[in-house]
C-alpha positions as CSV (number, residue, x, y, z in Angstrom):
1,P,-3.6,6.9,8.3
2,P,-5.6,6.1,11.4
3,P,-4.6,2.9,13.2
4,P,-6.6,-0.2,12.4
5,P,-9.7,-0.9,14.8
6,P,-8.9,-3.5,17.5
7,A,-11.0,-6.2,15.9
8,S,-8.8,-6.1,12.8
9,L,-5.8,-6.4,15.0
10,L,-7.1,-9.5,16.6
11,A,-7.8,-10.9,13.3
12,A,-4.4,-10.3,12.0
13,Q,-2.8,-12.0,15.1
14,R,-4.9,-15.1,14.2
15,R,-3.7,-15.0,10.5
16,V,-0.1,-14.7,11.7
17,R,-0.4,-17.8,14.0
18,R,-1.8,-19.8,10.9
19,A,0.8,-18.7,8.4
20,N,3.0,-21.5,7.1
21,F,6.0,-20.0,8.6
22,F,4.7,-20.1,12.1
23,R,2.9,-23.5,11.9
24,P,5.7,-25.6,13.5
25,L,5.7,-23.5,16.6
26,S,3.6,-24.0,19.7
27,F,2.4,-20.5,20.7
28,D,1.8,-21.7,24.3
29,R,5.6,-22.7,24.2
30,V,6.5,-19.2,22.7
31,L,4.4,-17.3,25.4
32,A,6.1,-19.5,28.1
33,R,9.5,-18.7,26.5
34,G,10.2,-22.3,26.0
35,Y,12.2,-21.9,22.9
36,T,16.0,-21.0,22.9
37,P,16.5,-18.1,20.6
38,A,18.9,-18.8,17.6
39,F,20.5,-15.3,18.2
40,V,20.5,-13.2,21.3
41,P,22.3,-9.8,20.7
42,A,24.7,-8.5,23.2
43,L,23.1,-5.2,24.5
44,D,24.2,-2.2,26.3
45,G,21.3,-1.5,28.3
46,G,17.5,-1.5,27.5
47,A,17.6,1.3,25.2
48,D,20.6,0.0,22.9
49,T,19.5,0.3,19.3
50,A,22.8,-0.8,17.7
51,N,21.2,-3.9,16.1
52,F,18.7,-1.6,14.2
53,A,19.4,0.1,10.9
54,A,19.8,3.8,11.2
55,E,17.0,4.4,8.7
56,F,14.6,3.0,11.4
57,T,16.1,4.6,14.5
58,A,16.2,8.0,12.8
59,E,12.4,7.9,12.3
60,P,10.2,10.0,15.0
61,A,8.5,7.8,17.5
62,I,4.9,7.6,16.9
63,D,2.5,6.4,19.7
64,S,0.8,3.3,18.3
65,L,-2.1,3.3,20.8
66,D,-5.5,3.8,19.1
67,S,-7.1,7.2,20.2
68,R,-10.5,5.2,20.1
69,V,-9.5,2.8,22.9
70,D,-11.8,4.5,25.3
71,E,-14.6,3.7,22.9
72,L,-14.2,0.0,23.2
73,S,-17.1,-2.2,24.2
74,A,-16.7,-4.6,27.1
75,Q,-16.6,-7.4,24.6
76,Q,-13.7,-5.8,22.7
77,A,-11.9,-4.9,25.8
78,S,-12.2,-8.5,26.9
79,Q,-10.8,-9.8,23.6
80,L,-7.8,-7.5,23.8
81,E,-7.0,-8.6,27.4
82,T,-7.1,-12.1,26.2
83,A,-5.0,-11.6,23.3
84,F,-2.3,-9.8,25.1
85,A,-2.6,-11.4,28.6
86,N,0.9,-12.9,28.5
87,W,2.6,-9.9,27.2
88,D,4.9,-8.6,29.9
89,C,6.5,-5.6,28.2
90,V,5.2,-2.2,27.0
91,A,6.8,1.1,26.3
92,V,7.2,3.4,29.2
93,G,4.4,5.8,29.3
94,A,2.1,3.6,27.3
95,E,-1.3,3.3,29.0
96,L,-4.3,1.2,27.7
97,S,-7.1,0.6,30.2
98,A,-8.3,-2.4,28.4
99,A,-4.9,-4.2,28.7
100,P,-3.3,-5.7,31.7
101,S,-0.8,-3.9,33.8
102,P,2.8,-4.6,32.5
103,Q,5.0,-6.6,34.7
104,H,8.2,-5.1,33.1
105,S,8.9,-2.0,31.1
106,F,11.8,-0.7,29.2
107,D,13.4,2.6,30.1
């Protein structure tokens, strides 16, 4: 199936923030990395997948970027930039003109 349109992704992000499970969290604090994680796995490099079930790591990688991203209106592009402004990691090779440039990437 085709990926959902950007507007529905933004709506989903708002629903997640309002979910009972996440209500106790301050998303400003989350974005500032102000919480200490309950579990931090030991990794053997940025591509280590040892903590993921084989049923997921055996699946083929599918690019999640919407092919219609070039058709975004200026308002939609602005909404995406706002929603993902504090994200600092994207997959290597992922390019989205409406999103800010990544500060870091995983190899």
